[in-house]
N, C-alpha and C positions, 0 to 999 in steps of 0.2 A: 504494500500500500504506500502511496505517496504521503507527504506530510499533511496534505489537505484531506486525505482519506484515512487517517489514523483510526485504529480501532476505538470504539466508544464503549466505555464501561461505567456502569453505575453500581456502587455498593449501597445496598439498602439495609439500614440497621436502625437501632433505637430501642425504646422501652417496650418490653413485652406487653402486648395488649393495645399498642398504639396504632396498629393497622398495617403491619408489614404484608400480610397475606392479601389485603385489598389492593395495596400498591402493586404487588407482584402480578395479580390478575389484570390490573389496568395496563401495566406495561406489556404484558403478553398480547392484550387486545390491540396495542399499538404496533405490534410486530417485533418487539424485543425478544431475544432469546433469554429466558429467565431460568436461573438455577436457584431453587429454594433450599434453605438449610444447608448451605455449602460448608464443608469443613474449611476453616480458614487457610489451612496449608495448601488448598487446591486453587487459590486465587491466581497465582502465577501460572500454573499449568493450564487453567481455563483460558487465560489470555493467550497463551501460546497456541492452544488448540483453535481458538477463534481466529487468530492471525493466519494460521495455515488454511482455514476455510475461506479466507479472503472476503470478497464482497458478498458472499452468500450468508455471512454471519457478521454484519457490521456493528450491531448494537447488542451488548450483552449486559444483563443485570444479575448481580449475585446478592441474594438475601441471606444475611448472617445475623446471629443473635448472641445473647450472653452465654449460650452454651459453648461458644467458641473459646471461652476461657482466656488464655494468655494472648490470644489474637489481638484483643483491644489495646493492650500495652504496646503492640508492635504496629498498629494500624498506620501511624504516621510514616514510619519507615517503608512499609509496604506500598502505600500510595505514592510516596516520593519515587520509589524505584519504578513503579509501573508508569508514572507520568513521562518517563524518558521516551516511551514509544507508544503510549496509549492515552487517549483522552479519558481520564478517570475522575469521577466525582463521588462524593459520599453524601447520601441523603439520610438524615436522621429524623425519625418520627418520635414525637413526644406527646404527652398528655398529662394533665394534672392528676395528682394522687387519687382524688375522689372518683374521677372518671375511670381510672385504671382499676380501682377496687370494684366499682360497679360492673365493669366489663368482665372481670374474672368471676365475680359472683354469678353473673348471668349465665355463664357457660359451665359453672361448677367445676372449675379446674384450679389446682394450686399454682402459685407462682413458681417459676424454675428455681429461684433462690430462697424460697420460703422456709424450707426445712421444717423444723418443729415450731417455728414462729407463726406469726400472722401474715396475712396478705400484705399488709402495710410494711411489715419487716422486710419481706422480700423485695417490694418496690423500692424501699429506701436503700437497701443494699445495692440493687441494680443501678439506681440513679447515681450513687457514689462511684460505682465502678465505671460507668459510662460518661462521667462528667467531662473528661478530656476529649473523648470522641465527639460528644455534642459540641464542645467549644470549637473544634477544628473542622466541623462538617461544612460542606459547600452549600447544602440545602437543608434548612431546618423547617419542619412542618409541625405545628401544634394541632393535633386532631381532636382536642377536647370538645370542640363545638361542631364537629363534622360527623355526619353519618356516613355509611359506607359509600353511598351514591355521591355525596359531595366530595369525599376524598378521591374517588375515582375520577370525577370531573376535574379536580385540581391537578391530578397527575396528567390527564389528557391535555389540559391547558398548558402545563409546564413542558411536556415532552413531545407533543404532536410535531411531527417533522415538517409538515406543510407550513410555510410562512413563519418559521421560527426567527425571532429577532436575536440580536446579540445579547440582549438582557431583557428579561420579563420583570416588570415592576408592578407590584400590587400596592396601591395606596389604600390604606385601611383606616376607617374611622372607628373610634371606640370610646367607651365611657370609663373614666378613671375609677369610678366607684365600683366597677366590676373587675378591676385589675388590669395590669399591663398585658398586651398580647405577648405570649411567650416566644413567638416566632418573628417578632419585629427586629429588623436590622437597625432602624433609626426611628426615634420617637420625638414628636413635636407636641407642644401644648397650646391648645386654642383657648384656654381659660382666661387669657388676658383680655379677651373681647367680652363686651356685655352679653348677658345670657338672654336670648329671646324667650326663654321659659317664663320670664317675669312680665312679658307683654301678653295680656290676655288674648289679643288678636292672633298671636303666633304660637301660643302654647300648644295647641292641638295639632299643629303642623310639624313638619320635619325639614331638615336642611335640603331635602330634595325638592321642596316647594319653592317657587320663585320668590314669594314674599319673604321667606326666611333667608334664602340665599342673598337676596338684595340687602336685607337688613344687616347681615353679618359682614358682607364685603364692603358695605359703605361705612363701617365703623373705622375710627381713627386707628391706623396701624395695620389693618387687615391686608390691604394690597401691598403695603410696604414690606410686611413680613413675607408675603408670598414671593415678591420680587427678590428679596435677599435670600430666602430659603432655596429657591430654584437655582440662583447663582452659586450657592454653597453646595448644592447637590450635584451640579454638573461634573466637577472634577471627581467626586466620590463615585458616581455612577460610571464615569469613564474608567476609573481605576478598577471597579468591579469587572468591567468587560475585559480589561487587560489581564486580570487574574483569573479569567474564565469562570467567574461566578455567574450562574445562569439566571438566578432569580433574586430579587431584593424586595423586602416589605418595608414600606414607609408608613408608620402609624401616626395618626393625628388624633389627639384625645380632647374631650371636654368633660364636663361633669357626668352626664348621662349617656353620651354618644348619640344624641338625637338631633341636635340643632347645629351648633357651631362647628363641631368636628366634621359632620356630614357635608356641610356647605364648603368648608375649607378643603376637605379631601377631594371633592368634585372639582373645585377650581384648580387645585394643585395638579391633579391628574390631567386636566385639559392643557395646562402649561407644559407638563412633561412630555405630552404626546408630540410636541413640536421639536423635541430633541431626536435627531436621527439615531437609529439603532435600538430604540426602546419600544417594547410592546407593553402598554400601560393598561391596567384594569383597576376597577374600584370595588372595594368590599366594605360594607357597613356592618361591623360585628354585632353591635348592640342596638341597632335601629328598632328591632321588634320587641325589645324589652319594655316593661312598664317602668 
């Protein structure tokens, strides 16, 4: 293969119960060759086999988990070695503890690291063991608020070959009172703007309504912030592309995630779409909450 046709490999890992099987199925539907529960020692032989297959096997995904043991302490070295001749990325799936406990209880299975302890003991042990892998991953996905269909759609949006941009950017609004998005690369705060919630005419509306959007964007500092933030983001996003980071999430929060953050996220996304090489989408995490 030439440099432009180098083997593409995705290592899918993360917390048990966070959705690895769903991601594997979605990748197979997209035409990837997926190997599930691969012994870590087989990563390099798998790449060698795929390279001998040439263009008939251009995109491979290896799903690995905590049962790989010592593999996780060696992951950085393995990825570094593979990158000399392979386009390799690491996708880490995460979810909050309460969601993971609920998922394990629903299928009535123990956690792989639970031993004689509780489900939460196993989850805590796994989270500690995978902390370094999570920190160094190329793609981080928090599945806490995603059902299997939404997660499959996210995989499709991220990895569909047709029309792929250099960098896929998700601009996500959220409410601080519900917590920070775990998968955000960058976080901005829209609470410096007056809250439309206190205007009875706007309270029942959202940032997707023109009246609220106009109100927010007309406040002192709103457009100035957006001008400065886009200027600050441009070198960051360009750097992500140079480092082969395929996806970035930019989160903008307000108190409840209904008015200011929604309006600002929509406007920020519109401005980012003018930057070449970006595919920009918008997500409102907390818009449907009371």
